[in-house]
N, C-alpha and C positions, 0 to 999 in steps of 0.2 A: 500420639507417638509420631515423630517425624519419619517419613518414609524415605527409603533410599533405592537406587537402582543397582543392579548387579550385572556386570559385564564379564563374559568369559571368552577368552581369545584362543581360537584354534588356528595355529599359524601355517597350516599346510595348504598347498595349492597344487593342481596339476601342472600349472605353468604360471610363472610370474609375468603378467602383462607389461608391455613396454611403458605404459603410463603410470604404473602402480608404485606408490611410495609407502604403502602400508607394510607392516611387519609380516611378510609372507615368505615362505620357504618351500622348496620342492618337497613333495611327499617323500617321507622316509619311513617305510613300513616297519623297519627294525626299531625305530625310535618311538613310534606313536603310542604303543601301549605304556611305555615308561612315561611318556608325556601325560597321558590321562591320569596315571597314578600320582604324578607330581601335582597335577592340577587339583586333584581331590585332597591331597595333603595340604596344599596352600589354602584351599577352601576351608578346611577344618580349622586352621589357625586363624584365618581372616574372620570367620564367623564368631569367634570369641570376642572380638572387638565390637561386633555389631549385634550382640545377643539381644539387645533391647530395642532394635530397630526393625520396622516392617519393610519387607522388600515387595514393591508393587510392580516392578518391571525387571525382566531378565532378558538379556540379549546375548546370543551366541554369534560372535562375529569372527572375522579373520582377515587374511587367509580365506579359506573355504571350509566352514564347519562340516559340510556334508562330505568332505573327504574322509572323515572318520566313519567307521561303521555306525549305522543307526543305533545299534544296541549300546555303543559307548556314549552317544549323545543322550540316550535315555538314562543311562547310568549316572552321568554327570548331573542331569536335571533332577533325578531322584535324590542325589546327594544335596543339591540346593535346598530341597524341601526338608531334608533331615537336619541340616545345619543352620538354616535361616528361618525366620518367621515370614514365610511367603504368603502374601495375601491370596485368598481363594480366587479372587477376580484378577490376579496379576496378568499383565500382558507378557507373553513369553515368546520371543522371536528367535528364529533361526535363519541366518543367511544361507542361500543355496545357489550353486552354480548349476545350470541345467545339465552340464556334462557329467556331473557327479551324482545324479539321481539314478539309482539302480532301476532295473527293468520292472521290479515290483513297485507297487504304489507307495504313497507316503503315509499310509495308515499307521505304521509303527511309530512315526514321529508324533502324529496327532494323538494317538492313544497314550503316548508317554506324557502328554500334557502341553506340548507346544501348540500354541493357538494362533500364531502369526508367522508367515513365511515371507522372506524378502528375497526376491529372485533377481540375480544379476544378469539382466538382459543386455543392456548397453545399446544394442541396435537390432533391428529386424532386417537389416541389409547385409547379405553375405560378404560383400566387398568391404563394408565398414567393419564387420566382425573380424575379418582377416587383418585389416589395417590395425585394429586394436589388439591383435594377437589373442583374441578370445578363442577358447578351445571347444566351444559349443556351436551347434548349428541353429538356424532359425527353427527348424522342425522340432528340435529338442526344447526350445522355449515353449512352443504350443503344447507339447506333450507334458512338460512339467506343470504348466498351469492346469491342464486337464486333470492330471493325476492329483494335484493338490486339492482341487475342488471335490473330486471324487472321494478323497480322504477325509473331507469335512472341514478343510480350512476355509473359514469365512472372512479371513482378514489377510489379503494378499497384497504385497507391495512389489512393484517392478522398478528397477533402476534403469535409467536411460542416460545417454551422454550425447551432448551436442557440441557444435563448433569443432568438428573433427577436420583434419586436413582433407581438403577436396570435397567436403560435404556441401550439398546444394540445399536451397530452401525446399525444393520439391522432395528431396530425400528425407529431410527432417520432418516435414509435414506428414509424410507417409509413415515414418516411425511413430509419431505421436498418434496418428489415427489407428494404426495397428495395435498400439498399446491400449487405447481407449476401447477398441472393439473387444478386447479380452475382459473388459469390465473389472479391472483390479480395484481394490479399495483405496489404494495409495500409490502414488507415482513420485519417485525421486528423479529429477531431471537436472543433471549436473553439466556445467560448462567445463569442457576439458581444459585442464591447466597443466602446464609442463613443470614438473617438480624436479628439483636438483636430485642427483644420484639415481635417476631413472634412465632406462634405455632411450626413451623419447627425448630426454634432455641432451643426451650424447648425440643423438641423431640431429636434433635442432642445432646444436653447436657446430656440427660438421656440415650443416647446410642440406642435410638429407630430409628434413621435415620442416614444413612451412605452415604455421598456423594461419587461420583466416584473419583478415584485418579486424580491428576492434569494432568498427561500425557494423560489420557483418555479424560478428558474435552478438552484438546488442540486438540486431534485427531478429536473430534466432531466439534470443531470450524473450523478446516481446511476443513473438509468435507462440512460444511455449506458454507464457502466461495467458494470453488471449484464448488459445485453443483449449487448454485444460480447464480454465475457469468456465469457458463456454460449454464444456461438457459436464459441468456439475461438480468439479473439484475445487475445493477451497485452497487458495494459495496462502498457506499459513506460515511458511518459512521460505527464505530466499530460494531454495532449491527443492522444496517439498510441497506436494499437493495431495489433498485427501478428500474422500467422500465424508459427509457429516458423521462425526463421532469416530472417525478412523485415523486420526492423527497418530503419529508414532509417539506413544506415551513415554517410551524410553528416551528418545531424543529430546522430547519436550522437557524432561527433567534436566538435561544438560543446559538447554537454552534458558531455563528459568533459574539457572545457577544452583541447581539442587546437588545433593551429595550422592556419591556412587562409589562402589568398590569394584575394582577391576582385577581379575584373576587370569593368570596365564602369561606366557612370554610376551613382553612388550606392553602389557596392559597398564593403563593408568588409573589412578584413584584420586578422588577428592573426598576426604573424610576427616571430620573433627578438625577442620582448618588446615590440614596438610594436603599437599599434592605429592603423590609418589608415582614412580614409573618403574616397572620391572625390566630386567635385562631382556634384550631382544632375542638372542640366539637360543633356540629351543634346547640344544644340548647343554648349554651353560645354565639355563633356567632349571632344567631337571637336576643337574648336579647341585646347584645352590639350594633348591627346595629339599632335596634328600639330605643335605648337610645341616641346614638350619631352619627349614620350613619357611624361608623367606628368600625372595630374589630381587629385592628393591635395589635399583642402581642409582636412583636420585630421589631426593626429598626436598621439598620447599614449603615454607610457611609464608604465603603471600602476606604483605603488610596491608593495612587498611586501604591505602591509596591504590595498590594493585588490585585488591578485591573489588573496589568500586569500578575501576576501569574494566575488569573482566565481566562484571555484572552488566555493564552497559554494552560491551562487545557482544555478549550472548543475547541479551534482550532485544537489541536492534535487529537481530537476524529474523525475529518473528514479525509477521505482518502486523499483529496487534501492538507490537513494540514493547517498551519497558514501562511497567507500572510504577509511577513516581511515588505513590504512597508506600508501596512495598519496599522500594529502594530506601526511602527516608526512614522507615521503621528498622530496616536492616542495619543501616550505617549511622543513624542518628544525626543526619545532616540533610539540609534541603538540597535537592538535586541541582537547583539553579545556583545555589551557593557554591556547590562543588564544581559545576561545569557551565555556569551561566554564559561566560564569554564565548566559549566554544559553541554552545547551542545557538546563541544569537547570530554568530557568524554563519553557521550552517543553515539556519532558517532563512537568512537573507539570500543565501545561494539556492534556496528552495530544495534543499536536500533533506531537511528534517522538518517535522511538523509536530506540534503539541496539541492534543485535544482530549477532553474527557479524562484527564489524569494519566494519559499515556503519551509517551514520546516515541515516534516511529519514523522510519524512512519514507520519504515520498516516492512516487514512481521513479522520478529521476534519481533519487538517492539509492534506490535498489540497484540501478545499473552501475553505480559508483560505490557500492557498499563497502568494499575493502578500504577505499580511501577515506570514507566518512568515519568508519569505526576506529581506524588507527588514531584518529584525533583524540580519542578518549583514553588511549593506552599510554601510561607514563613511560618516558624514555628510560632505558636501563641506566643505572648509576655507573659512572665511569670509575674504573679502578684507579686507586691512588698509588 
């Protein structure tokens, strides 16, 4: 039985940070109960299409899932078990903002069946947290980690962000060391990027925000790799590091081009060859689910060439790279027949390397990953 991932989107946040381009909205307590009911209705419908598939990862993302009462999160997870064939050993993750963890501990989440917590730290520096418009304090980070361990979570992930405006090497090294000292099982370390339609984008356009130069951003990336691997974390994906056996199974399913069902406002799915995306606005999502039990706003069936490009794009994000045998079995064509000229050119530039049936980014390629990966994506057809 081919397994799938299950993603549930909780779109509410205490505050939308200036860099955030995710589908997140300010808390609306009058709407949240209706949203939960709509999510459960969509789940019931979506489960009918996946009745013969095993779910081996479940991920509650956002937004900030922990803006919902913990009892609601438990209720949603219980419904997942009712409607889907959830593997008894499934990885079940909940994202959490330290500012949204109540004064009680996290035992209720752990007892409900969540076994992995992903904590949005971003920085251990108060000035950087303020610059990022985060609503939690450094003390709340430590308290959340302590409570999570006390509750029995033995799989904790911390999110960090580097290349912030005004950030120094010393500050970033200090952030990394403070994260390591907490002994998380997984660390995601992202290079801040300025996305369109964000507050930071507007500030940058008006000259109010200046990003560090590219060579400095690269220096911080190199420091990240060397520091975390030196502390025993495997650099298994461009921005992700894990202790042995603690890689994010849910995200790995994306990167190996696996199938998944997304539920909730703005959630995306890839299932039975189709890519779908739900409408973003929670109120509209609720209305559409109540009316027709579906809120899909776009649907695409990628052709074979698109699928091959996507498989390469995702696979090259992994340090181990793309397995050529798997690719050839999936698409019925030799990888080098499909992309030989591109690969040869990128290998000459020392950005790609092929070894033991895998093709992967070199260290130099890692720093230019976006430019390398785009070489495998077909250009959109021009409208006639």
